[in-house]
N, C-alpha and C positions, 0 to 999 in steps of 0.2 A: 205580123212577123212572130216567130216563135221565140221562146226566151233563149234557146240554145244559139239563135243567129244573133240575137242583140248582145249575149254574153261574149260570144267569139269576136264580134266586131268591137266592143269594148275593151276587150283584151288586146286585140291588135292595135287599137289606137294608144293604149297604155303602153304596149312594148315600144312603140314608135317614139312616145314621149321620153320613156327611160333611155333609149338608145341617142337621142338628140339633147339628153340633159346638160350636157356642157355647151351647147349652143343656145338652148332656149333659156336657161337660168344662170344667172350672174351668181357667183359665190361671192357672199358678202366679205368685206374686208374689215379688220379691227380697228378700232378708234386708236390712232397711234399715240404711243407714250408721250411724245413732245407736242400733242394738240394745244394749240392756243385759242381755239373756239371755245368762248365763253359758255357756250351751252353744252360742249361735249367734253371739255376738259377733265370732268369729273367721271367720265365713263372709260378710262383709258384700258385697253385690252378688250374691251366689250365689243360685241358685234352692233349693238344698237340699244334703244331703250323701249321698254314695254309700258302699256297703259290699257286700262279698260274704261269702256264707256256704255252708259244705259241708251239703248234705242227703243223708244215707245213702240208697241205692237199690239194687234188685236188677236185675240185668242177666243175659242169657243168658251162659254160661261162655266163650263166644268172644269177647264183648266186655269181659271183666272188666279186662284189661289196660289198656285206653282209660281206664276209669273209675277206675282205682287211684291214689290218692294215695301220696306217698312214705312215708306212716305204714302204708299198707297197707289203709287203708279203701275202700271201693267207694262212691263219691259222685259227685253233680253238684254244680256250682256255680251259684249264684243271685247275680244281682247286683241290687241295688235302690237307687233314689233316693228320698228322703223328704223333704219339705217341713218347715219349721220346726213345723207343727202336725201332724207325724207322718202326712200322707198320702202314699201311694205315687204319684209322678209318672212312674216308668219301672222296669220289671221285665224283667230279661234271664235268664229260666231255660234250663236245659240245657246248659251247659257242661260238658264231661267233667271229671271230677275231678283229672285229670293237669295240666290246662290251667295252673292256678295255681301248679304247682310249678316251672314255667319262670321 
């Protein structure tokens, strides 16, 4: 396949997803101001909570220093945002492990 064919097909699928966004994607709701849930009452009017975690990975020897944490592990850092009903609304994978050490 040519790059033009792949690009055209990708853009056709992307345009379809954009047209169907209100069907495919649920709009997150804010944590209510009168929430009594002990885990979420501190996050009034927020969409959710975010946190990061390290995920151990294997990389070529040349790149190990970039992915090495201060504890010596070779990791990538993943950031995630969850709604109160534990649905991911945002994920940012792939930060080098040493990014969080700064």
